[in-house]
Residue frames as qw, qx, qy, qz and C-alpha x, y, z in Angstrom:
[[0.010, -0.899, -0.438, 0.006, -0.02, 0.10, 0.03],
 [0.351, 0.597, -0.029, 0.721, 1.23, 3.47, -0.87],
 [0.354, -0.238, -0.524, 0.738, 2.34, 5.58, 2.09],
 [0.062, -0.849, -0.517, -0.084, -0.28, 8.11, 3.35],
 [0.371, 0.130, -0.044, 0.918, 0.78, 11.81, 2.98],
 [0.176, -0.088, 0.040, -0.980, -2.48, 13.70, 3.19],
 [0.120, 0.491, 0.841, -0.192, -6.10, 13.61, 4.36],
 [0.099, -0.140, -0.376, -0.911, -8.66, 15.37, 2.26],
 [0.094, 0.331, 0.797, -0.496, -11.83, 16.25, 4.06],
 [0.122, -0.571, -0.563, -0.585, -15.22, 17.00, 2.74],
 [0.021, -0.198, 0.387, -0.900, -17.05, 19.50, 5.02],
 [0.583, -0.108, 0.056, -0.803, -20.86, 19.40, 5.12],
 [0.937, -0.096, -0.123, -0.311, -22.00, 16.14, 6.83],
 [0.825, 0.220, -0.406, 0.327, -18.41, 14.99, 7.26],
 [0.229, 0.316, -0.445, 0.806, -16.75, 17.55, 9.51],
 [0.218, 0.130, 0.570, -0.782, -20.16, 18.49, 11.06],
 [0.158, 0.514, 0.836, 0.110, -23.84, 17.78, 10.62],
 [0.037, -0.285, -0.021, 0.958, -24.40, 21.12, 9.05],
 [0.097, -0.211, -0.675, -0.700, -27.20, 20.34, 6.60],
 [0.270, -0.607, -0.741, -0.104, -30.46, 19.81, 8.65],
 [0.368, -0.814, -0.357, 0.272, -29.89, 22.42, 11.34],
 [0.372, -0.461, 0.169, 0.788, -27.46, 24.76, 9.53],
 [0.048, -0.051, 0.568, 0.820, -27.93, 25.20, 5.79],
 [0.068, -0.501, -0.813, -0.289, -31.56, 24.23, 5.68],
 [0.169, -0.825, -0.446, 0.303, -32.86, 26.88, 8.18],
 [0.199, -0.495, 0.199, 0.822, -30.41, 29.47, 6.61],
 [0.062, 0.192, 0.694, 0.691, -32.00, 28.88, 3.20],
 [0.143, -0.680, -0.718, -0.041, -35.47, 29.29, 4.76],
 [0.253, -0.710, -0.205, 0.625, -34.41, 32.51, 6.41],
 [0.180, -0.235, 0.440, 0.848, -33.10, 33.85, 3.07],
 [0.021, -0.448, -0.754, -0.480, -36.36, 32.91, 1.24],
 [0.215, -0.768, -0.549, 0.249, -38.36, 34.83, 3.95],
 [0.266, -0.570, 0.046, 0.776, -36.07, 37.80, 3.73],
 [0.032, -0.105, 0.584, 0.804, -36.76, 37.96, -0.07],
 [0.575, 0.197, 0.243, -0.756, -40.49, 37.44, 0.37],
 [0.439, 0.194, -0.802, -0.356, -40.39, 34.11, -1.31],
 [0.772, -0.248, 0.205, -0.549, -43.17, 31.61, -0.18],
 [0.731, 0.284, -0.619, 0.042, -40.72, 28.75, -0.21],
 [0.576, -0.577, 0.467, -0.341, -40.11, 26.54, 2.79],
 [0.655, 0.298, -0.693, -0.056, -37.79, 23.54, 2.79],
 [0.768, -0.501, 0.246, -0.314, -38.64, 21.04, 5.55],
 [0.463, -0.515, 0.718, 0.075, -36.37, 18.27, 6.63],
 [0.738, 0.198, 0.641, 0.070, -37.72, 15.75, 4.09],
 [0.536, 0.837, 0.112, 0.004, -37.67, 18.16, 1.17],
 [0.050, -0.887, 0.453, 0.080, -34.19, 19.27, 2.02],
 [0.595, -0.320, 0.726, 0.130, -32.95, 15.73, 2.10],
 [0.724, 0.521, 0.435, 0.123, -34.31, 15.20, -1.39],
 [0.315, 0.946, -0.069, 0.014, -32.63, 18.38, -2.59],
 [0.438, -0.679, 0.548, 0.216, -29.22, 17.28, -1.30],
 [0.812, 0.240, 0.469, 0.253, -29.07, 15.15, -4.44],
 [0.439, 0.806, 0.071, 0.390, -28.16, 18.40, -6.12],
 [0.682, -0.315, -0.139, 0.646, -24.74, 19.58, -5.02],
 [0.219, 0.132, 0.080, 0.963, -24.05, 23.28, -4.46],
 [0.058, 0.517, 0.551, -0.652, -26.39, 25.83, -2.84],
 [0.276, 0.465, -0.195, -0.818, -26.97, 27.95, -5.87],
 [0.278, 0.086, -0.839, -0.460, -27.56, 24.92, -8.01],
 [0.064, -0.356, -0.895, 0.260, -30.10, 23.62, -5.39],
 [0.214, 0.521, 0.268, -0.782, -32.05, 27.01, -5.52],
 [0.300, 0.343, -0.490, -0.743, -32.24, 26.82, -9.27],
 [0.188, -0.066, -0.973, -0.120, -33.22, 23.19, -9.32],
 [0.040, 0.438, 0.774, -0.455, -36.02, 23.79, -6.81],
 [0.257, 0.517, 0.091, -0.811, -37.36, 26.96, -8.54],
 [0.265, 0.237, -0.680, -0.641, -37.50, 25.40, -11.99],
 [0.272, -0.157, -0.937, -0.151, -39.71, 22.62, -10.63],
 [0.220, -0.530, -0.728, 0.375, -41.73, 24.35, -7.97],
 [0.047, 0.816, 0.224, -0.530, -41.92, 28.01, -8.98],
 [0.618, 0.273, 0.466, 0.572, -41.31, 28.19, -12.78],
 [0.170, 0.916, 0.266, 0.249, -42.50, 31.70, -13.06],
 [0.379, -0.885, 0.203, 0.177, -39.89, 32.89, -10.71],
 [0.695, -0.220, 0.523, 0.442, -37.23, 30.81, -12.58],
 [0.529, 0.554, 0.490, 0.417, -38.27, 32.34, -15.79],
 [0.096, -0.965, -0.070, 0.235, -37.59, 35.93, -14.71],
 [0.656, 0.676, -0.146, 0.303, -34.90, 37.59, -16.63],
 [0.008, 0.743, -0.499, 0.447, -33.04, 38.56, -13.46],
 [0.932, -0.318, -0.103, -0.142, -33.31, 35.12, -11.88],
 [0.812, 0.198, -0.304, 0.457, -29.63, 34.39, -12.14],
 [0.150, 0.496, -0.354, 0.778, -28.81, 37.57, -10.22],
 [0.651, -0.498, 0.069, -0.569, -31.50, 36.71, -7.68],
 [0.939, -0.068, -0.305, 0.146, -29.88, 33.29, -7.16],
 [0.549, 0.309, -0.364, 0.686, -26.63, 35.08, -6.16],
 [0.224, -0.508, 0.228, -0.800, -28.34, 37.41, -3.86],
 [0.851, -0.349, -0.136, -0.369, -30.33, 34.64, -2.23],
 [0.888, 0.035, -0.335, 0.312, -27.24, 32.53, -1.78],
 [0.312, 0.428, -0.350, 0.772, -25.42, 35.41, -0.27],
 [0.488, -0.484, 0.137, -0.714, -28.13, 36.03, 2.18],
 [0.938, -0.207, -0.231, -0.154, -28.30, 32.34, 3.10],
 [0.714, 0.211, -0.407, 0.529, -24.58, 32.27, 3.67],
 [0.091, -0.501, 0.333, -0.794, -24.97, 35.26, 6.11],
 [0.762, -0.403, 0.061, -0.503, -27.67, 33.43, 8.05],
 [0.928, 0.016, -0.342, 0.148, -25.54, 30.23, 8.05],
 [0.466, 0.419, -0.409, 0.663, -22.57, 32.11, 9.43],
 [0.395, -0.535, 0.223, -0.713, -24.59, 33.42, 12.23],
 [0.938, -0.242, -0.106, -0.223, -25.50, 29.86, 13.30],
 [0.814, 0.228, -0.342, 0.412, -21.88, 28.74, 13.12],
 [0.175, 0.501, -0.369, 0.763, -20.72, 31.71, 15.19],
 [0.635, -0.452, 0.152, -0.607, -23.35, 30.87, 17.83],
 [0.152, -0.379, 0.892, -0.195, -21.81, 27.46, 18.24],
 [0.783, 0.141, 0.255, -0.550, -24.93, 25.58, 16.92],
 [0.873, 0.416, -0.213, -0.139, -23.01, 23.29, 14.66],
 [0.536, -0.642, 0.547, 0.048, -20.48, 21.21, 16.59],
 [0.317, 0.476, -0.779, -0.257, -18.01, 18.78, 14.91],
 [0.905, -0.086, -0.291, -0.296, -18.91, 15.17, 14.55],
 [0.790, -0.532, 0.303, 0.023, -17.37, 12.62, 16.99],
 [0.834, -0.121, 0.334, 0.422, -13.75, 11.97, 16.41],
 [0.500, 0.806, 0.104, 0.300, -13.14, 14.76, 13.87],
 [0.132, -0.937, 0.278, -0.168, -11.13, 17.05, 16.08],
 [0.739, -0.487, 0.457, 0.081, -9.14, 14.14, 17.48],
 [0.826, 0.314, 0.360, 0.299, -8.25, 12.78, 13.97],
 [0.354, 0.885, -0.022, 0.303, -7.22, 16.22, 12.78],
 [0.399, -0.840, 0.356, -0.092, -5.01, 16.61, 15.80],
 [0.847, -0.211, 0.462, 0.158, -3.46, 13.22, 15.37],
 [0.735, 0.561, 0.238, 0.298, -2.73, 13.95, 11.67],
 [0.106, 0.937, -0.208, 0.261, -1.01, 17.24, 12.50],
 [0.580, -0.684, 0.441, -0.030, 1.06, 15.55, 15.12],
 [0.832, 0.042, 0.490, 0.255, 2.13, 12.87, 12.66],
 [0.199, -0.477, 0.414, 0.749, 3.08, 15.46, 10.02],
 [0.376, 0.425, 0.778, 0.269, 0.38, 14.52, 7.66],
 [0.021, 0.041, -0.199, -0.979, -0.84, 17.29, 5.27],
 [0.232, 0.519, 0.740, -0.359, -4.40, 18.42, 5.45],
 [0.059, -0.017, -0.426, -0.903, -6.77, 19.70, 2.82],
 [0.455, 0.412, 0.509, -0.603, -10.49, 20.42, 2.14],
 [0.043, -0.042, -0.709, -0.703, -12.51, 19.40, -0.90],
 [0.164, 0.498, 0.723, -0.449, -16.09, 20.69, -0.76],
 [0.164, 0.541, 0.591, 0.576, -18.83, 22.32, -2.63],
 [0.256, -0.841, -0.425, 0.214, -19.73, 24.80, 0.11],
 [0.187, 0.943, -0.043, 0.270, -18.67, 28.44, 0.18],
 [0.569, 0.341, -0.463, 0.588, -15.12, 29.24, 1.34],
 [0.173, -0.500, 0.309, -0.790, -16.40, 31.46, 3.99],
 [0.861, -0.325, -0.072, -0.384, -18.60, 28.66, 5.36],
 [0.871, 0.113, -0.392, 0.273, -15.47, 26.50, 5.65],
 [0.355, 0.358, -0.455, 0.734, -13.28, 28.91, 7.42],
 [0.460, -0.481, 0.159, -0.729, -16.13, 29.94, 9.84],
 [0.917, -0.259, -0.191, -0.235, -16.74, 26.38, 10.83],
 [0.768, 0.141, -0.406, 0.475, -13.02, 25.60, 11.31],
 [0.103, 0.466, -0.342, 0.810, -12.55, 28.73, 13.46],
 [0.597, -0.445, 0.072, -0.663, -15.66, 28.27, 15.55],
 [0.958, -0.207, -0.098, -0.170, -14.94, 24.54, 16.26],
 [0.886, 0.044, -0.148, 0.437, -11.18, 24.15, 16.23],
 [0.466, -0.622, -0.033, 0.629, -9.87, 27.66, 17.01],
 [0.274, 0.888, -0.018, -0.369, -9.02, 30.92, 15.16],
 [0.046, -0.646, 0.643, 0.407, -5.89, 29.46, 13.54],
 [0.694, 0.074, 0.716, -0.020, -7.45, 26.23, 12.28],
 [0.686, 0.706, 0.100, -0.142, -8.02, 27.32, 8.66],
 [0.158, 0.814, -0.556, -0.057, -4.17, 27.62, 8.37],
 [0.587, -0.302, 0.751, -0.018, -3.74, 23.97, 9.28],
 [0.755, 0.428, 0.497, -0.012, -5.23, 23.10, 5.95],
 [0.410, -0.310, 0.448, 0.731, -2.68, 23.47, 3.18],
 [0.135, -0.124, -0.616, -0.766, -5.29, 23.58, 0.37],
 [0.335, 0.398, 0.655, -0.547, -8.94, 24.52, 0.80],
 [0.044, -0.093, -0.717, -0.689, -10.94, 23.67, -2.37],
 [0.124, 0.491, 0.700, -0.504, -14.40, 25.20, -1.90],
 [0.333, 0.682, 0.177, -0.626, -17.32, 26.93, -3.64],
 [0.704, 0.679, 0.157, -0.136, -16.97, 27.78, -7.37],
 [0.208, -0.720, 0.551, 0.365, -13.26, 27.20, -7.79],
 [0.198, -0.029, 0.892, 0.406, -14.14, 24.42, -10.25],
 [0.420, 0.005, -0.366, -0.830, -17.03, 24.49, -12.85],
 [0.709, -0.138, -0.599, -0.347, -18.35, 21.05, -12.06],
 [0.412, -0.498, 0.541, -0.538, -19.37, 20.02, -8.47],
 [0.171, -0.106, 0.973, -0.113, -19.51, 16.53, -6.94],
 [0.902, -0.213, 0.359, 0.108, -20.05, 13.88, -8.08],
 [0.654, 0.702, -0.179, 0.216, -17.70, 15.20, -10.67],
 [0.849, -0.219, -0.169, 0.450, -14.10, 14.71, -9.68],
 [0.343, 0.779, -0.017, 0.524, -13.02, 18.27, -10.40],
 [0.382, -0.856, 0.192, -0.291, -12.65, 19.57, -6.81],
 [0.871, -0.378, 0.254, 0.183, -10.43, 16.59, -5.91],
 [0.752, 0.365, 0.159, 0.525, -8.28, 17.01, -8.92],
 [0.085, 0.888, -0.031, 0.451, -7.92, 20.65, -8.15],
 [0.598, -0.748, 0.252, -0.140, -6.80, 19.86, -4.63],
 [0.916, -0.078, 0.246, 0.306, -4.41, 17.13, -5.70],
 [0.579, 0.619, 0.009, 0.531, -2.78, 19.41, -8.28],
 [0.080, -0.861, 0.197, -0.463, -2.13, 22.10, -5.59],
 [0.800, -0.524, 0.293, -0.001, -0.91, 19.46, -3.03],
 [0.441, 0.634, -0.626, -0.106, 1.39, 18.13, -5.84],
 [0.413, -0.226, 0.857, -0.207, 0.61, 14.61, -4.58],
 [0.334, -0.012, -0.837, -0.434, -0.60, 11.50, -6.42],
 [0.689, -0.366, -0.106, -0.617, -4.03, 10.33, -5.47],
 [0.836, -0.099, -0.531, 0.097, -2.49, 7.05, -4.18],
 [0.414, 0.071, -0.557, 0.717, -0.78, 8.94, -1.34],
 [0.271, -0.178, 0.231, -0.918, -4.00, 10.61, -0.11],
 [0.081, -0.369, -0.920, 0.103, -7.19, 9.51, 1.59],
 [0.284, -0.355, -0.233, -0.859, -10.49, 11.28, 1.01],
 [0.063, -0.274, -0.835, 0.473, -13.04, 11.40, 3.90],
 [0.318, -0.170, -0.381, -0.851, -16.69, 11.88, 2.83],
 [0.363, 0.123, 0.704, -0.598, -20.23, 11.26, 4.03],
 [0.653, 0.496, 0.180, -0.543, -22.24, 10.93, 0.81],
 [0.782, 0.295, 0.508, 0.209, -22.56, 8.93, -2.36],
 [0.416, 0.901, 0.048, 0.111, -21.91, 12.05, -4.40],
 [0.184, -0.858, 0.479, -0.003, -18.66, 12.73, -2.52],
 [0.722, -0.276, 0.624, 0.117, -17.56, 9.19, -2.73],
 [0.722, 0.578, 0.350, 0.149, -18.08, 9.15, -6.53],
 [0.265, 0.946, -0.164, 0.088, -16.05, 12.21, -6.88],
 [0.425, -0.689, 0.586, 0.026, -13.19, 10.80, -4.85],
 [0.806, 0.024, 0.582, 0.105, -13.22, 7.46, -6.57],
 [0.617, 0.755, 0.193, 0.108, -13.25, 9.15, -10.05],
 [0.073, 0.939, -0.323, 0.095, -10.24, 11.17, -8.99],
 [0.727, 0.298, -0.583, 0.205, -8.44, 7.93, -8.11],
 [0.123, -0.522, 0.566, -0.626, -8.58, 8.31, -4.35],
 [0.358, -0.258, -0.872, 0.214, -9.24, 5.85, -1.58],
 [0.308, -0.463, -0.041, -0.830, -12.27, 7.11, 0.33],
 [0.182, -0.197, -0.833, 0.483, -13.36, 6.59, 3.95],
 [0.307, -0.483, -0.402, -0.714, -17.07, 7.23, 4.36],
 [0.072, -0.184, -0.742, 0.641, -18.74, 8.30, 7.46],
 [0.105, -0.531, -0.621, -0.566, -22.44, 8.55, 6.64],
 [0.010, -0.011, 0.371, -0.929, -24.45, 11.27, 8.14],
 [0.382, 0.316, 0.583, -0.644, -28.10, 12.11, 9.01],
 [0.639, 0.520, 0.043, -0.565, -29.14, 12.35, 5.42],
 [0.422, 0.588, -0.645, -0.245, -26.77, 9.80, 3.87],
 [0.496, -0.353, 0.752, -0.252, -27.13, 6.77, 5.95],
 [0.774, 0.262, 0.546, -0.185, -29.15, 4.81, 3.50],
 [0.496, 0.748, -0.306, -0.318, -27.01, 5.59, 0.38],
 [0.981, 0.110, 0.054, 0.149, -25.00, 3.11, -1.51],
 [0.146, -0.874, 0.440, 0.142, -21.26, 3.34, -0.80],
 [0.936, 0.197, 0.213, 0.201, -20.10, 0.58, -3.13],
 [0.655, 0.570, -0.095, 0.488, -16.37, 1.14, -3.79],
 [0.298, -0.871, 0.259, -0.293, -15.60, 2.97, -0.58],
 [0.428, 0.434, -0.731, 0.308, -12.39, 1.83, 1.07],
 [0.222, -0.227, -0.844, 0.432, -14.11, 1.68, 4.38],
 [0.386, -0.609, -0.341, -0.603, -17.53, 2.75, 5.81],
 [0.329, -0.126, -0.690, 0.633, -17.55, 3.84, 9.43],
 [0.163, -0.781, -0.603, -0.010, -20.41, 5.26, 11.54],
 [0.061, -0.996, 0.040, -0.052, -18.17, 8.16, 12.61],
 [0.553, 0.603, -0.458, 0.347, -14.53, 8.96, 13.14],
 [0.558, -0.674, 0.344, -0.340, -14.53, 8.30, 16.94],
 [0.823, -0.309, 0.474, 0.057, -11.66, 5.98, 17.75],
 [0.799, 0.589, -0.011, 0.124, -10.25, 6.21, 14.30],
 [0.565, -0.641, 0.335, 0.396, -6.47, 5.80, 14.41],
 [0.267, 0.781, -0.434, -0.361, -3.87, 6.90, 11.84],
 [0.254, -0.356, 0.884, 0.165, -2.22, 3.51, 11.87],
 [0.527, 0.348, 0.768, -0.102, -5.41, 2.07, 10.48],
 [0.445, 0.816, 0.072, -0.361, -5.47, 4.62, 7.63],
 [0.786, -0.120, 0.460, 0.395, -2.12, 3.41, 6.38]]
């Protein structure tokens, strides 16, 4: 087996359970702020998670449930404004400490740093969401622990496309064989596998019933995970 040099983490659902009680209510707050009669309950939001990316999710929903809104000539601009408002509401929840890390995440990151492993992020969420979560949960210097943070729109195609992982690998200047991706969803797993990475999957609230065929390992969470076992 190739020697492990880096861990590449997904964020939403992997580092923390951010979807149900973080992003979802933030979207709803943004919709209310803009006077839209949209509301995403837990079940609806779980279905919408099949669409990766917040702006993409808004467009997908509007085209199917509010086509008149989606047909407006300024809809692309409205999506950007909605998403910016949603991000602001989300950051407020993060700053209030409402989205703690999942079990074992902080310990694994600390162990990796102590062992000299390189750390990176590969996610579809906005860069400011990533840095806010890291600072709130691990400390003000935590974003600097991650050598590469691939987030948001830095690549044109989001997961399950492999683009974000390839972008991160290029900047790490490491072959995929020397890295391990840590994901929580089928979309994330597919992105990692297509990029040639081994992938440890820790299913979350919305992804527990997904098919993780091809995963290197599937664990309920990262509690008790040891670097020796990641090889």
